[in-house]
C-alpha positions in Angstrom: -14.7 -16.9 -11.2 -15.0 -13.1 -10.7 -12.9 -11.0 -12.9 -11.9 -7.5 -11.7 -11.0 -4.8 -14.3 -8.2 -2.8 -12.8 -7.7 0.6 -14.5 -10.0 -0.5 -17.2 -7.2 -2.4 -18.9 -6.7 -5.9 -17.7 -9.2 -8.5 -16.4 -7.8 -10.2 -13.3 -9.2 -12.5 -10.6 -8.4 -11.8 -7.0 -5.7 -14.3 -6.8 -3.9 -12.6 -9.7 -4.3 -9.3 -8.0 -2.6 -10.6 -4.8 0.1 -12.3 -6.9 0.9 -9.1 -8.8 1.0 -7.2 -5.5 3.4 -9.7 -4.0 5.6 -9.6 -7.1 5.8 -5.8 -6.9 6.9 -6.0 -3.2 9.5 -8.6 -4.2 10.8 -6.2 -6.8 11.0 -3.3 -4.3 8.1 -1.4 -5.9 6.5 -0.7 -2.5 4.6 2.5 -3.2 3.4 1.2 -6.5 2.2 -2.0 -4.9 0.2 -0.1 -2.4 -1.5 2.0 -5.1 -2.2 -1.1 -7.1 -3.9 -2.8 -4.2 -6.0 0.3 -3.4 -7.1 0.6 -7.0 -8.0 -3.1 -7.1 -10.1 -2.8 -4.0 -12.1 0.0 -5.5 -12.6 -1.9 -8.7 -13.8 -5.0 -6.8 -16.2 -2.8 -4.9 -17.4 -1.1 -8.1 -18.2 -4.5 -9.7 -20.0 -5.7 -6.6 -17.6 -8.6 -5.8 -17.5 -8.1 -2.0 -15.8 -11.4 -1.3 -12.8 -10.4 -3.4 -13.1 -6.9 -1.9 -12.7 -8.4 1.6 -9.6 -10.3 0.5 -8.0 -7.2 -0.9 -8.8 -5.1 2.1 -7.3 -7.7 4.3 -4.1 -7.5 2.2 -4.2 -3.7 2.5 -4.4 -3.9 6.3 -1.2 -5.9 6.4 0.5 -3.8 3.9 -0.2 -0.5 5.7 0.6 -2.1 9.1 4.0 -3.2 7.9 4.5 0.3 6.3 3.7 2.0 9.6 0.5 3.7 8.5 -1.8 3.4 11.5 -4.9 5.2 10.1 -4.8 3.4 6.7 -4.2 0.0 8.4 -7.2 0.5 10.8 -9.4 1.8 7.9 -8.7 -1.3 5.7 -9.5 -3.7 8.6 -12.7 -1.8 9.5 -13.8 -1.9 5.8 -13.3 -5.6 5.6 -15.3 -6.2 8.8 -18.1 -3.8 7.6 -18.4 -5.6 4.2 -18.7 -9.0 6.0 -21.3 -7.6 8.4 -23.3 -6.1 5.6 -23.4 -9.6 4.0 -24.6 -11.2 7.2 -21.4 -13.1 7.7 -20.6 -11.9 11.2 -19.4 -14.8 13.4 -18.1 -16.9 10.5 -14.5 -18.0 9.6 -13.9 -15.1 7.3 -15.1 -12.7 9.9 -12.7 -14.2 12.4 -9.9 -13.6 9.9 -10.8 -10.0 9.5 -11.1 -9.6 13.3 -7.7 -11.1 13.7 -6.2 -8.7 11.2 -7.8 -5.7 13.0 -6.5 -7.0 16.3 -3.1 -7.4 14.9 -3.1 -3.9 13.6 -4.3 -2.5 17.0 -1.5 -4.4 18.7 1.1 -3.2 16.2 0.3 0.4 16.9 0.3 0.1 20.7 -3.4 -0.4 21.4 -2.8 -3.6 23.4 -6.0 -3.6 25.4 -8.2 -3.1 22.4 -6.2 -5.7 20.5 -6.6 -8.3 23.3 -10.4 -7.8 23.3 -10.5 -8.4 19.5 -8.3 -11.4 19.8 -10.6 -12.9 22.5 -13.6 -12.4 20.1 -11.6 -14.2 17.5 -10.8 -17.0 19.9 -14.5 -17.5 20.7 -15.3 -18.0 16.9 -12.3 -20.4 16.5 -13.4 -22.4 19.6 -16.9 -22.9 18.0 -15.7 -23.7 14.4 -12.2 -25.2 14.4 -10.5 -28.4 15.5 -8.3 -27.8 18.6 -5.1 -28.5 16.7 -6.0 -26.2 13.8 -3.0 -24.1 12.6 -4.9 -20.9 13.0 -4.9 -21.3 16.8 -1.1 -21.0 16.7 -1.2 -17.6 15.1 -4.0 -16.4 17.4 -2.1 -17.5 20.6 1.0 -15.8 19.3 -0.8 -12.6 18.8 -2.7 -12.7 22.1 0.6 -13.3 23.8 2.1 -10.2 22.2 -0.7 -8.0 23.5 -0.4 -9.5 27.0 3.4 -8.8 26.9 2.8 -5.2 25.9 0.4 -4.9 28.9 3.2 -6.1 31.2 1.9 -9.6 31.8 5.0 -11.5 30.7 4.0 -14.7 32.5 0.6 -15.2 30.8 2.2 -14.1 27.5 4.8 -16.8 27.8 2.1 -19.4 28.4 0.4 -18.4 25.1 3.6 -18.3 23.2 4.4 -21.8 24.3 0.9 -23.0 23.4 1.5 -21.5 19.9 4.9 -23.2 19.6 3.5 -26.5 20.8 1.0 -26.5 17.9 3.6 -25.4 15.4 6.1 -28.1 16.3 3.7 -30.6 14.7 3.2 -28.7 11.5 5.3 -28.9 8.3 6.7 -25.8 6.5 6.3 -23.5 9.5 10.0 -22.6 10.0 9.2 -18.9 9.8 6.4 -19.2 12.4 8.5 -21.3 14.8 11.4 -18.9 14.6 9.2 -15.9 15.1 7.6 -17.5 18.1 11.0 -18.1 19.7 11.8 -14.4 19.1 8.6 -13.5 20.9 9.4 -15.8 23.8 12.7 -14.0 24.2 10.9 -10.8 25.0 9.2 -12.6 27.9 12.6 -13.7 29.2 14.0 -10.1 28.7 11.0 -8.7 30.7 11.9 -11.0 33.5 15.6 -10.4 33.2 16.3 -14.0 32.3 18.9 -12.9 29.8 20.7 -16.3 29.2 17.3 -17.9 28.3 16.5 -14.9 26.0 19.8 -15.3 24.2 19.3 -19.0 23.8 15.8 -18.5 22.4 17.1 -15.9 19.9 20.0 -18.1 18.8 17.5 -20.9 18.1 15.4 -18.5 16.1 18.5 -17.4 14.1 19.4 -21.0 13.3 15.8 -21.6 12.0 15.8 -18.4 10.0 19.0 -19.5 8.3 16.9 -22.1 6.4 14.6 -19.3 5.1 17.1 -16.4 4.5 14.6 -14.2 2.6 11.9 -14.3 5.3 10.6 -10.8 6.1 10.4 -11.6 9.8 14.2 -11.9 10.1 14.4 -8.2 10.9 12.3 -8.7 14.1 14.8 -11.3 15.3 17.7 -9.0 14.6 16.0 -6.1 16.4 15.3 -8.4 19.4 18.9 -9.3 19.5 19.8 -5.7 19.4 17.6 -5.0 22.4 19.1 -7.9 24.4 22.6 -6.8 23.7 21.8 -3.2 24.7 20.3 -4.4 28.0 23.4 -6.3 28.6 25.6 -3.3 28.0 27.1 -4.7 24.7 26.4 -1.5 22.8 28.6 -2.1 19.7 27.0 -5.5 19.2 23.6 -4.0 19.8 24.2 -1.3 17.2 25.3 -4.0 14.7 22.1 -6.0 15.1 19.9 -2.9 14.9 21.7 -1.8 11.7 21.2 -5.2 10.2 17.5 -5.1 11.2 17.1 -1.6 9.5 18.8 -2.8 6.3 16.6 -5.9 6.2 13.5 -3.7 6.6 14.7 -1.3 4.0 15.1 -4.1 1.4 11.5 -5.1 2.0 9.7 -1.8 2.5 12.1 0.9 1.5 13.4 3.8 3.7 10.1 4.7 5.3 7.6 3.6 7.9 7.4 3.7 11.6 9.3 0.4 12.0 12.2 1.6 9.9 12.5 4.9 11.7 12.4 3.2 15.1 15.1 0.8 14.1 17.4 3.6 12.9 16.8 5.5 16.1 17.6 2.5 18.3 20.7 1.9 16.2 21.8 5.5 16.7 21.2 5.2 20.5 23.3 2.1 20.6 26.2 3.7 18.6 26.1 6.7 20.9 26.3 4.5 24.0 29.2 2.7 22.3 31.0 6.0 21.8 30.7 6.0 18.0 29.2 9.5 17.7 29.7 9.7 13.9 27.7 6.6 13.2 25.1 7.7 15.8 24.5 10.9 14.0 24.4 9.1 10.6 21.7 6.8 11.8 19.8 9.6 13.5 19.9 11.6 10.2 18.7 8.5 8.3 15.7 8.3 10.8 14.9 12.0 10.3 15.1 11.7 6.5 12.8 8.6 6.5 10.3 10.4 8.8 10.3 13.5 6.6 9.8 11.3 3.5 6.9 9.6 5.1 5.2 12.9 6.0 5.7 14.1 2.4 4.1 10.9 1.1 1.1 11.3 3.4 
């Protein structure tokens, strides 16, 4: 087992590095968690353990993506891919995982076309190496569908979301994934103005999330419900959902990041439409403060 010496003090294997990172996030020490992971990545590279280095950079990609840092998220994903390529592992399962992470980052930051191309490269590796009912296909289909939806192809997106959900229905301990998939399907319904079906899909997701109340994806469900209620003209209800989504995100990642800023702005817009100008200005100011803090941090 490789041991990585972080800050020259404590010998840890990569599993312990990730566990400590997760513990810091759970305690709300978000910035410290990011620094810890970056230092660990450099130590793994310094000691020549590139397998552990890939694992840490994959974690960093997800961390910076969730925190709303496009450049850092892309850089982490690219580093993981480069390390695997230098080791001659292009086309393997680990390479597919790194490709999937990079594609997910591209999708998260609005590069849907580039993301879909990376997802299709991942799918080709999966088709060659995995059983057709492998859990990883469910995640891939879900992500491909999101890119298709962003490109305006809600019909094909819905077909991939449903393929993902069909696989998940036969897997245990996938409540979070099942709920998230239903949230995503609701966006297809909203795009086609099938609002009753969108509401039903979100209510199903909310019921599932009630069994995993600390799941970090709950904020996406709340934001989707906020969007639906806004489209229906229920502005006060929309604002309530957006505010709950912002608070949920804040608890996980603090008052910073692109996602948090967007949620606060959407909440402000809904409050303004509802005629509550005081709350609208409060949420707008919260968004401005979060954005300014993010720029200072960078």
